[in-house]
N, C-alpha and C positions, 0 to 999 in steps of 0.2 A: 475309387480315388482314395488316395493316401491321406494322411493326416496332414502333411504339408501342403498338398493341393487343396484340401478342403479349407484349411485356414486361409490360404491365399484368395480362394474364392470368396469366402466369408467377408474377408477384408474389403475386397473390391466392390462386393455388394454393398457394404455399409458405406464405402466412399461414395458410390453413386447415390445411394439414399440420401447423403448429406448434400450432395449437389443438388439433387431434386428439391430438397427442402430449401436451400440457399435461393434457388430460381424463384420460388413462391415469394420470398422475402424481396429480393432485388427486383424482380418484374413487377412488384406491387407498390414500390416506392423508390425513391432516389437512394443511391448506393451511400451517400454521405450520412443519410439517417438511419440506415441499417446497422445492426450491432451483431456481434458474434451470440449474444444472449437470445436475440430474436431468432437467429438460425439454430441455435441448440434447442430452443424450445419447439419449433417447427419440426425438427429432426427427431424430438424425443430424445435427446441424449445430454449428457452433462456437457459443460463447457470444457471441462478437461479432457473428455473423450474426443470433442470436435478438434481440439489443439494437437490430438495425436495424428490427425489426419491432415489439417491445414493450419499453417502457422499464422494466419491472418485472415480477416474478411477479403483484403485484397487478394490473396492467394486463392480464395474461393472463387472470386469474381473471375480471376484468370481461367480457372477450371470451367466455368460456365462459358466464358468466351471461346474456350478451345472447342467445347461441343458445337457451338455455332460454327466455327471455321472448319470443323469436320464436315458439317452439312453443306457449307458453302464450296468446299473443295470437291466434294462428291458431284454436286451440281455443275461446277465448272467442267470438270473431267467429262461428264456424260454429255454436256453441250458441245465440247470440241470434237468429241468422238463421232457424233452425227454428221459433221460437216467435212467436206474434202479440202476446200481452199482456205487459206489463211484469213482472207477478209470476212469470209462466211463465219469462221470460227470467232472472230473478234465480234461480230454482231450477236452470235448466239450467246457468247459470255456475257455481253451487255444485258440481253434479255433474261439470262439466268440470275444475274445479279439483282434485276428488278423484281423477279419472281421471288427470289430468296428474301428480299425485304418485306414482301407482301404476306408470304407464307409464314415466316418467321420473324415478325417484327422485333420481338423481345430479344432475340439473338443479335439482330441487325443494330438495334439500339446499344446493346452490350459492347459489341465490336466498335462502334461508333465513339462510345465513352472511353474505351481502352485506348483508341487512337488518339483521343483528344487528351487524356491524362496519363499517357504511357510513363512519363517521367516520375508519376507517384508510385509507381509499382517497383517492387523489389525484383531485379532482373536475375538474381542469383539463386532462385529457388528452382526445383525441378519443374514446377508447374509453369513458372514463368518461361523457362528455357523451352518447353514443349510448346507453349503458346507461341512464342517467337518464332519458332521453326514452322509450326502450323501457318501462321500468319504470313510467311513469305510464299507459301504455295501458290495462292490465287494470283499474286503478282507474276510468279514464274510461269503460270499457264498463260497468262495474257502475253508476257513476253515471247515465249516460244511460239505462240500463235502468229505473232508479229513477224517473227523470223521465218515462219513457214510462209507467210504470205509475201514476203520478200523474195523467197526462193522460188515461189510458184508464179510470180509476177503480178499477184492481184494486190499487192501493197507497194508503194512507191519505196525505192531503194535508199533515198537520201535521208531517212529517219533513223534516229537512234532507238533500236527497240526498247532498251532498258529504260531510258528516259520516257519514251512514249508510253509504255505500260504503266509507269507511275502516274503520268498525267491522265491517262484514261481511267485508272481506278480512282484517281482524286476527283475528276469531273463526274464520274458515275455516282460516287459517293455523296458527293455535294448536291447533286441533281435530285437524287432520291430523298434527301432530307428536306429540301426545299419543297417538294411536292407533297411530302407526308405532313409537313408541319404548316405550310403556308398557302397551299393551292386554294383552299376554300376562302382564304382572306382575300387573295388577289381576285378571285372571281366574284366576290360580294362586293368588294370596296372599288374595283376597277372593272365594270362590266365592258368599258371600251376596249379592254385587251381582247375581248372574245375568246377566252381561254376555254378549252374543251376538257377532255378528261386527261388524267395522268398518263394513261396508255398512249394517247395521241401525242402528248409532249414528248414522252420517252422515245417513241418512234421517230418523230422529227429530230430529236437530238442524235440518235443513232444514225439516221440518214446523213446528217451533217458530218458525223465523224467519218462514216463510210467514205463520203465525198473527198474529205480532207485527206484520207489515207491511199486514195486511188492513185495510181501512176499518172503522170501526166501523158496527154494524148498528143 
């Protein structure tokens, strides 16, 4: 390994170490209360060194969000490869999204925060651009699966795949948030609802979506 390659590798290792430290800070408190001083202390670096790698805590938060998106993209990609028909791919994506939220709740929350506060982030940084491009990939996978379903006859042909992909992603994100934050409240305060597990509600929701996408007979 030459000097240039070694320096590039060391720089990438330090960058990842900074992101690791930032995750500990952001995942343990609200982003609004975290500071670059906190992150520098956790990374055992000076704040000046921190700014050599990231321009702001928002830039760091985007790097964390990008990590989560990479995991989600991988899970979506693997889910669709296992299924033949478009409607099966859509169902598999939904299950993968729920599984992601359970296995990686901190990343899920980081992505949700980013979606809700995207106007507060500087879109002109390299990290922001990478995050934005990665953020489009899950939506594209959903859209492509809808197109596949229309082509193979398992999904109705009168839908707009792009609009439907946005709707499905929004529905899934909202439902997962409700279940993670409010299900126990609903069960305790409204026993007459006869609510069961989150998994049962997720399965019911996806069955409803499945039926809404099926071609008319």
